[in-house]
C-alpha positions in Angstrom: -16.5 71.1 51.7 -13.8 68.5 51.9 -11.7 67.6 48.8 -9.4 64.8 48.0 -6.7 65.1 45.4 -5.8 62.3 43.0 -3.8 62.1 39.8 -5.2 62.2 36.3 -2.8 61.5 33.5 -2.4 63.6 30.4 -0.7 61.7 27.7 2.3 63.3 26.2 4.2 62.0 23.1 6.7 59.8 24.9 5.8 59.7 28.6 2.9 60.1 31.0 2.8 63.6 32.5 0.8 63.7 35.8 -1.5 66.6 36.2 -3.3 67.2 39.6 -7.1 67.5 39.5 -9.3 68.2 42.4 -12.4 66.0 42.7 -14.7 66.3 45.7 -15.2 63.2 47.7 -18.6 61.7 47.4 -20.6 61.7 50.6 -21.7 58.4 52.0 -25.3 57.4 51.3 -27.5 54.4 51.3 -29.4 55.4 48.1 -28.7 53.4 45.0 -29.3 54.1 41.4 -27.3 54.1 38.2 -25.1 56.8 36.7 -25.5 56.6 33.0 -28.4 57.7 30.7 -30.6 59.6 33.0 -31.5 63.3 32.9 -29.0 65.9 34.0 -29.5 69.5 34.9 -30.3 71.8 32.0 -27.7 73.7 30.0 -28.6 77.0 31.6 -27.0 75.9 34.9 -23.5 75.9 33.3 -21.5 79.0 33.9 -18.3 79.4 32.0 -15.2 80.6 33.7 -11.9 81.6 32.0 -10.1 81.1 35.2 -11.1 77.5 36.0 -9.8 74.8 33.8 -12.3 73.0 31.6 -11.5 69.7 33.3 -12.2 70.9 36.8 -15.5 72.4 35.7 -16.6 69.1 34.1 -15.5 67.1 37.1 -17.4 69.4 39.4 -20.5 69.0 37.3 -20.1 65.2 37.3 -19.6 65.2 41.1 -22.8 67.2 41.5 -24.8 64.8 39.4 -23.4 61.7 41.3 -24.2 63.4 44.6 -27.7 64.4 43.4 -28.4 60.7 42.5 -27.2 59.5 45.9 -24.4 57.7 44.3 -21.3 56.4 46.1 -18.2 55.3 44.3 -14.8 54.1 45.2 -11.7 56.2 44.7 -10.5 54.0 41.8 -13.8 54.4 40.1 -13.6 58.2 40.5 -10.1 58.1 39.1 -11.3 56.1 36.1 -14.0 58.7 35.4 -11.4 61.5 35.8 -9.4 59.7 33.1 -12.3 60.0 30.7 -12.8 63.7 31.5 -9.1 64.4 31.3 -8.8 62.8 27.9 -11.7 64.8 26.5 -10.2 68.0 27.9 -6.7 67.2 26.6 -8.2 66.8 23.1 -10.0 70.1 23.5 -6.8 71.8 24.5 -4.7 70.2 21.8 -2.4 68.4 24.3 -3.6 64.8 23.7 -1.2 62.3 22.2 -2.3 60.9 18.8 -3.4 57.5 20.2 -6.6 55.5 20.7 -7.6 55.9 24.4 -9.8 53.2 25.7 -12.1 53.5 28.7 -13.6 50.2 29.7 -15.7 51.3 32.7 -18.5 48.9 33.3 -22.1 49.6 32.1 -23.8 52.2 34.2 -20.6 53.7 35.7 -21.0 57.2 34.2 -19.0 57.3 31.0 -21.9 58.8 29.1 -22.7 61.2 31.9 -19.2 62.5 31.9 -19.4 63.0 28.1 -22.6 64.9 28.4 -21.2 67.2 31.0 -18.2 67.8 28.8 -20.3 68.6 25.8 -22.3 71.2 27.7 -19.2 72.8 29.2 -17.2 72.9 26.0 -19.9 74.7 24.0 -20.3 77.2 26.9 -16.5 77.9 27.2 -15.3 81.1 25.6 -11.8 79.6 25.5 -13.0 76.7 23.3 -15.3 78.4 20.7 -13.1 77.0 17.9 -13.0 73.4 19.2 -15.2 71.0 17.3 -16.4 67.7 18.7 -17.2 64.6 16.8 -19.3 61.9 18.5 -19.6 58.5 16.7 -22.4 56.2 17.8 -23.4 52.7 16.7 -27.2 53.2 16.4 -29.6 55.9 15.4 -31.6 55.8 18.5 -28.4 56.4 20.5 -28.1 59.7 18.7 -31.6 60.6 19.6 -31.0 59.6 23.3 -27.7 61.6 23.6 -29.2 64.6 21.9 -32.1 64.5 24.4 -29.8 64.0 27.4 -27.3 66.7 26.5 -30.0 69.3 26.0 -27.7 71.4 23.8 -29.1 74.4 22.0 -29.9 73.5 18.4 -27.4 76.1 17.2 -24.6 74.1 19.0 -25.1 70.7 17.3 -25.8 68.9 14.1 -26.6 65.3 13.1 -25.0 63.6 10.1 -26.6 60.3 9.2 -28.7 58.6 6.5 -32.0 58.9 8.4 -33.8 62.1 7.6 -35.9 62.1 10.8 -32.7 61.8 13.0 -30.8 64.3 10.8 -33.6 66.8 11.3 -33.1 66.9 15.1 -31.1 70.1 14.2 -31.2 72.4 11.3 -27.8 73.8 12.0 -25.2 73.5 9.2 -22.6 70.9 10.0 -19.7 73.2 9.6 -21.2 75.7 12.0 -22.2 73.2 14.7 -19.6 72.8 17.4 -20.9 69.3 18.2 -21.5 66.8 15.4 -23.3 63.4 16.1 -22.9 60.8 13.5 -23.0 57.0 13.1 -19.8 54.9 13.0 -21.1 53.5 9.7 -21.3 56.9 8.2 -17.8 57.8 9.2 -16.4 54.5 7.8 -18.3 55.1 4.5 -17.3 58.7 4.0 -13.7 58.1 5.0 -13.1 54.9 3.0 -9.7 55.3 1.4 -9.3 58.8 2.8 -8.0 60.5 5.8 -10.4 62.1 8.3 -8.8 65.5 7.7 -9.8 65.2 4.0 -13.5 64.7 4.5 -15.1 68.1 4.7 -18.5 66.6 5.9 -17.0 66.3 9.3 -15.4 69.7 9.5 -16.1 72.5 12.1 -15.3 76.0 11.0 -13.5 74.6 7.9 -11.1 72.3 9.8 -11.0 68.8 11.3 -12.7 68.4 14.7 -10.2 68.1 17.5 -12.3 66.1 20.0 -13.3 62.7 18.8 -15.4 60.1 20.7 -16.4 56.6 19.7 -19.1 54.8 21.7 -18.9 51.1 22.2 -17.0 48.6 19.9 -14.1 49.7 17.8 -11.9 47.5 15.6 -8.9 48.4 13.6 -10.0 46.4 10.6 -13.3 45.3 9.1 -13.7 41.7 8.1 -15.0 41.5 4.5 -16.5 38.3 3.1 -18.2 37.4 -0.1 -19.6 34.0 -0.7 -20.0 32.1 -4.0 -23.8 32.1 -3.2 -23.8 35.8 -2.8 -22.1 36.3 -6.1 -24.6 34.1 -7.8 -27.5 36.2 -6.4 -25.9 39.4 -7.8 -25.9 38.1 -11.4 -29.4 39.0 -12.4 -29.5 42.6 -11.2 -25.9 43.1 -12.3 -26.7 41.9 -15.8 -29.2 44.7 -16.3 -26.5 47.3 -15.4 -23.4 45.8 -17.1 -23.6 42.5 -18.9 -19.9 42.2 -19.4 -19.2 42.7 -15.7 -21.9 40.2 -14.9 -20.0 37.6 -17.0 -16.8 38.4 -15.1 -18.6 38.0 -11.7 -20.1 34.7 -13.0 -16.6 33.4 -13.8 -15.4 34.6 -10.3 -18.3 32.8 -8.7 -17.3 29.5 -10.4 -13.6 29.9 -9.4 -14.5 30.7 -5.9 -17.0 27.8 -5.6 -14.3 25.3 -6.8 -11.4 26.6 -4.8 -10.1 24.5 -1.8 -10.3 25.9 1.7 -7.2 27.7 2.9 -6.1 28.8 -0.6 -4.9 32.4 -1.0 -7.0 33.5 -4.0 -6.2 36.5 -6.1 -9.5 38.4 -6.7 -9.8 40.0 -10.2 -9.6 43.8 -10.5 -13.1 44.1 -11.9 -12.4 47.7 -13.1 -16.0 48.2 -14.4 -17.3 47.6 -10.9 -16.0 51.0 -9.7 -18.0 52.8 -12.3 -21.2 51.8 -10.5 -22.2 54.1 -7.7 -24.2 52.4 -5.0 -25.6 55.9 -4.1 -27.1 56.3 -7.5 -28.4 52.9 -8.6 -32.0 51.8 -7.8 -31.6 48.4 -6.4 -32.3 46.4 -3.2 -30.2 47.2 -0.2 -28.7 43.7 -0.1 -27.4 44.1 -3.7 -25.8 47.5 -2.9 -24.1 46.0 0.2 -22.7 43.1 -1.9 -21.4 45.6 -4.5 -19.6 47.5 -1.7 -18.0 44.3 -0.4 -17.0 43.2 -3.8 -15.3 46.6 -4.4 -13.4 46.2 -1.2 -12.1 42.8 -2.3 -11.4 43.5 -5.9 -7.8 43.2 -6.9 -6.7 41.9 -3.5 -5.6 38.5 -2.2 -8.3 36.7 -0.2 -8.3 33.6 1.9 -10.8 30.9 0.9 -12.8 29.6 3.8 -15.5 27.0 3.9 -18.5 27.6 6.2 -21.9 26.0 6.9 -23.2 23.8 4.1 -19.7 23.7 2.5 -20.3 27.3 1.2 -17.1 28.9 -0.2 -16.3 32.4 0.9 -13.5 34.8 0.1 -12.2 36.7 3.2 -10.0 39.7 3.6 -9.5 42.7 5.9 -9.8 46.4 5.1 -9.0 49.4 7.2 -12.0 50.3 9.3 -10.6 53.6 10.5 -9.0 56.6 8.7 -5.3 56.7 9.4 -5.5 60.0 11.2 -8.5 59.1 13.5 -6.4 59.6 16.6 -6.5 61.1 19.1 -9.8 59.3 19.8 -11.6 58.4 23.1 -13.3 55.0 22.9 -16.0 54.2 25.5 -16.4 50.4 25.5 -17.7 48.7 28.6 -16.5 45.4 27.2 -12.9 46.6 26.7 -11.5 44.8 29.7 -12.7 41.3 28.5 -12.3 41.6 24.7 -9.0 40.1 23.5 -9.1 42.2 20.3 -7.9 45.1 22.3 -5.2 43.1 23.9 -3.9 41.9 20.5 -4.2 45.5 19.1 -2.3 46.9 22.1 0.5 44.2 21.8 0.9 43.8 18.1 -0.3 47.0 16.4 0.3 49.6 19.0 -1.3 53.0 19.1 -3.9 52.0 21.8 -3.7 53.1 25.4 -5.9 51.9 28.2 -7.3 54.4 30.6 -7.9 53.5 34.3 -10.4 50.7 34.7 -12.2 50.0 38.0 -14.8 47.1 37.7 -17.7 47.0 40.0 -17.9 44.5 42.8 -20.5 42.0 41.5 -21.2 40.3 44.8 -24.9 41.1 44.5 -25.1 39.4 41.1 -26.2 35.7 41.1 -25.5 33.9 37.9 -27.1 30.6 37.1 -25.3 28.7 34.3 -27.0 25.9 32.3 -24.5 23.5 30.6 -26.3 23.1 27.3 -25.9 24.5 23.8 -28.1 27.5 23.2 -26.8 28.8 19.9 -28.9 28.9 16.7 -28.2 25.3 16.0 -29.1 24.4 19.6 -32.5 26.2 19.2 -33.1 24.4 15.9 -32.5 21.0 17.5 -34.0 21.6 20.9 -36.1 24.8 20.7 -39.1 23.3 22.5 -37.0 22.1 25.4 -35.0 25.3 25.7 -38.2 27.4 25.6 -39.7 25.3 28.4 -36.6 25.7 30.5 -36.8 29.5 30.2 -40.5 29.6 30.8 -40.2 27.4 33.9 -37.6 29.7 35.4 -39.8 32.7 34.7 -42.6 31.0 36.5 -40.5 30.7 39.6 -40.8 34.5 40.0 -44.2 35.2 38.5 -44.5 38.7 39.9 -41.1 40.0 38.9 -40.1 41.8 35.7 -37.9 39.8 33.3 -35.6 40.5 30.3 -35.0 37.7 27.8 -32.1 38.1 25.3 -32.6 35.6 22.5 -31.8 34.7 18.9 -34.0 36.0 16.1 -36.7 33.8 14.7 -35.4 31.6 11.9 -36.0 28.2 10.2 -39.5 28.1 11.7 -38.2 28.5 15.3 -39.4 31.6 17.1 -37.9 31.7 20.6 -40.3 34.5 21.7 -43.4 32.7 20.7 -42.3 29.4 22.2 -41.3 30.9 25.5 -44.6 32.8 25.7 -46.5 29.7 24.9 -45.0 27.8 27.8 -45.2 30.5 30.5 -48.0 29.5 32.8 -47.9 31.7 36.0 -46.1 34.9 35.1 -47.7 38.0 33.7 -46.4 38.2 30.1 -46.6 42.0 30.2 -43.8 41.8 32.7 -41.6 39.7 30.4 -39.5 41.7 28.0 -37.6 40.5 25.0 -34.5 41.7 23.1 -32.9 39.8 20.3 -29.1 39.7 19.9 -28.0 42.7 17.9 -30.3 45.1 19.9 -28.8 44.1 23.3 -26.5 47.1 23.6 -26.8 50.7 24.5 -30.3 50.7 25.9 -31.3 51.9 29.4 -34.9 50.8 29.1 -34.5 47.7 31.4 -32.3 49.2 34.1 -34.7 48.3 36.8 -35.3 44.7 35.7 -33.8 42.3 38.3 -33.9 39.1 36.2 -32.1 38.6 32.9 -32.0 35.4 30.8 -29.5 34.9 28.1 -31.3 32.1 26.1 -28.1 31.1 24.4 -25.1 33.2 23.4 -24.2 35.3 20.4 -21.6 33.3 18.4 -19.5 34.8 15.6 -18.8 32.6 12.6 -15.3 31.0 12.4 -14.5 33.2 9.4 -15.3 36.3 11.4 -13.1 35.2 14.3 -10.3 34.5 11.9 -10.7 38.0 10.4 -10.8 39.7 13.8 -7.7 37.8 14.9 -5.9 39.0 11.7 -7.2 42.6 12.0 -6.4 43.1 15.7 -2.9 41.6 15.5 -1.9 43.4 12.3 -1.6 40.2 10.2 -2.6 39.8 6.6 -5.0 37.0 5.8 -2.1 35.1 4.2 -0.5 34.9 7.6 -2.8 32.6 9.5 -2.9 33.6 13.2 -2.2 31.1 15.9 -5.0 28.9 17.0 -4.7 30.1 20.6 -5.2 33.7 19.5 -8.4 32.8 17.7 -9.6 30.9 20.8 -8.9 34.0 23.0 -10.7 36.2 20.5 -13.7 33.9 20.5 -13.9 33.9 24.3 -13.5 37.7 24.5 -16.3 38.2 22.0 -18.5 35.9 24.0 -17.6 38.0 27.1 -18.4 41.2 25.2 -21.9 39.9 24.4 -22.6 38.6 27.9 -21.4 41.8 29.7 -23.5 44.0 27.4 -26.6 41.8 27.6 -26.5 41.2 31.4 -25.7 44.9 31.8 -29.1 45.9 30.4 -30.7 44.8 33.7 -30.5 46.1 37.2 -26.8 45.0 37.5 -25.9 48.2 35.6 -26.7 50.3 38.6 -24.3 50.5 41.5 -24.0 51.7 45.1 -20.8 52.0 47.2 -18.8 50.4 44.3 -21.1 47.4 44.0 -23.7 46.5 41.4 -27.3 46.4 42.4 -28.9 43.0 43.1 -29.7 41.0 39.9 -30.2 37.4 38.9 -28.8 36.2 35.5 -29.6 32.9 33.8 -27.3 31.8 31.0 -27.6 28.9 28.6 -24.2 28.0 27.2 -22.3 24.7 26.4 -19.4 23.7 28.6 -16.9 23.9 25.8 -16.9 27.7 25.9 -15.4 27.7 29.4 -17.9 30.1 30.9 -17.7 28.5 34.4 -14.1 29.8 34.5 -14.7 33.0 32.6 -17.8 34.4 34.3 -16.1 35.1 37.7 -13.4 37.1 35.8 -16.0 39.0 33.7 -18.1 39.8 36.8 -15.6 39.9 39.8 -17.2 38.7 43.0 -20.4 37.3 41.4 -22.1 34.2 42.9 -22.1 31.4 40.3 -24.3 28.4 40.6 -25.6 25.6 38.3 -28.9 25.9 36.5 -30.0 22.3 36.0 -32.4 21.5 33.1 -35.8 20.3 34.1 -36.9 19.3 30.6 -34.8 16.8 28.7 -34.1 17.4 25.0 -36.0 15.3 22.5 -34.3 12.1 21.7 -34.9 8.7 20.0 -38.1 8.1 18.1 -39.9 11.0 19.6 -37.3 13.3 18.2 -37.5 11.6 14.8 -41.3 11.9 14.8 -41.2 15.7 15.8 -38.6 16.5 13.2 -40.6 14.7 10.5 -43.8 16.6 11.5 -41.9 19.9 11.3 -40.7 19.1 7.8 -44.1 18.0 6.6 -45.7 21.1 8.1 -43.3 23.3 6.2 -43.5 21.5 2.9 -47.2 20.5 2.7 -48.7 24.0 3.3 -51.6 23.2 5.7 -52.3 19.7 4.5 -53.0 17.0 7.2 -50.0 15.0 8.3 -51.2 11.4 8.6 -50.3 9.3 11.6 -49.5 6.5 9.1 -46.9 8.6 7.5 -45.3 9.4 10.8 -45.3 5.7 11.7 -43.7 4.7 8.4 -41.0 7.3 8.9 -40.0 6.1 12.4 -40.5 2.4 11.5 -43.4 1.7 13.8 -46.0 -0.8 12.5 -48.2 -1.2 15.6 -50.8 1.6 15.9 -51.4 1.1 19.6 -47.7 1.2 20.4 -47.4 4.4 18.3 -50.3 6.0 20.3 -48.7 4.9 23.7 -45.0 5.7 23.1 -45.3 8.6 20.6 -48.6 10.4 20.5 -49.1 10.4 24.3 -45.5 11.2 25.1 -45.5 14.5 27.0 -42.6 15.8 24.9 -44.3 14.9 21.6 -47.5 16.5 22.8 -45.7 19.7 23.9 -43.9 19.9 20.5 -47.1 19.4 18.6 -48.9 22.1 20.6 -46.0 24.5 20.0 -46.4 23.9 16.3 -50.0 24.9 16.4 -51.2 21.4 15.3 -54.2 19.4 16.5 -55.4 15.8 16.2 -58.0 15.6 13.4 -60.0 13.0 11.6 -59.7 13.2 7.8 -60.6 9.7 6.7 -64.1 9.5 8.2 -63.3 6.5 10.3 -63.1 6.0 14.1 -60.8 8.2 16.1 -58.1 10.7 15.1 -55.8 9.8 12.2 -53.8 12.9 11.4 -52.4 16.3 12.6 -53.4 19.6 11.1 -53.1 23.3 11.9 -56.7 24.4 12.5 -56.5 27.8 14.2 -53.2 29.2 13.2 -51.8 30.1 9.8 -49.2 27.8 8.4 -45.9 29.2 7.1 -44.9 27.3 4.0 -41.4 26.7 2.7 -40.5 28.8 -0.3 -41.0 27.0 -3.6 
């Protein structure tokens, strides 16, 4: 068999030290599939060898898996995968520099497959019996998936998380399990204020684990915010625990609510707060989370920020990672577009980028609609946006679709609206994921059409906090506006790459992604027309022109009035006369012609589950009322 030699870099303390690794060239093939998150050969096929290096064994296994899947990759992509393997093996051998090592290979490129092969090799290696591995994942179902894919013997791994069902995937004691799977949240909670080497829950054979892997997003600091409204909500449960502390928090709530934006506010120490254990108290989850945030801010200077509805919040940054977390391998497909990493690399240091080789996205067609699709956009124009999405779905009625959307809120349910307006397509072929569940799933890898029905926008306060954390600033040192703008665009790119990457675009053949069509709703002000070709090199970008105009004028006034009445009146009829009074229309025939029979008004009324009814006993319809569907009333 033919081999090609390329250089993998082992990171020393002060310089890069090249080490030659042998990786078999991939044979040419026309087959196409994806690399990551599909089954690999069972553990029994691994044969340990004390004469072969761990890295060469893992690379040979990885090569075999790629070959078996009919995968063809470019040499730079193979080199990037070898960087991942090399970093894992350097940690196992104790030769890795104490830095954060970032691999930003695109979704579906094989990062997880490389990790799986490493796990199976390291537990089978007689030279690495004392090498512990810590794998930190963002979601519980990712632990389940990785455990299933790795097919490790139960004696070789343990799971440490708050969910009993997931923890029971293995009965092996944590200290005796060579591989430990945990959540990033668990690591942050257990290591708060401590070094990783001090937290025995993560030990293997009574010592800190040498190999550390972090899947997806990592940030050097966690943005902590507490609003005046949140403090007010804490008072009642807190008063039952400690009345004196409740009075102190009430005073803090008043001071925060009356502080001007931009002020550096000294939070009180609140010593009694630390006598309350969130693990022991019986209270709602939200209350316990607020206690944790307040503890993180107590005694520290915070920046006052004003957000929606003029709500006052106190903002600061706390360390998200233990000081001795490095060496650490981070696998984040969005790493090449997120500016948090660039700022971290430039201002804080301690972060090293591994080789990155993006796919060629020539087979990806992106259709971009210039319209606001955020939560506010859906509140204002939900009917129109849903009709746009439904119309584009109906252009390919026999195809599978994936719709990434905002959660239902304020009476607007994007899923229900879109389903209501789909006419030709088979709804069983239309899949939905809300933002927040749009990462780390392989379930839609064969879906060729992906719609981002709006983008995931972070609050301004969160962007400010990320800019401070990634650049090593305190909240008293306001970061430049350009840095915040770059952080915002990078976080949008992170969301777009992850969401689009759930579909068939995650697969690749001969260095290219598989054919896919993506439809994205985003306002022009975010600059996606310039950014998308950088996020997806080689993609085909076209305009997605709206076919349904947003509500405007008196039709919009009438629909908004009906929505408020439906929420406030709990199923009572909404009289046409009341609608006419609200929009200033005195002529009933003109109202019927210009409002009631307007196609946008009719579509909106139908989407609200309302029908024309007669409640006065006279001639004709005189009101709207929900007849067949339950009405969700506003809270009293």
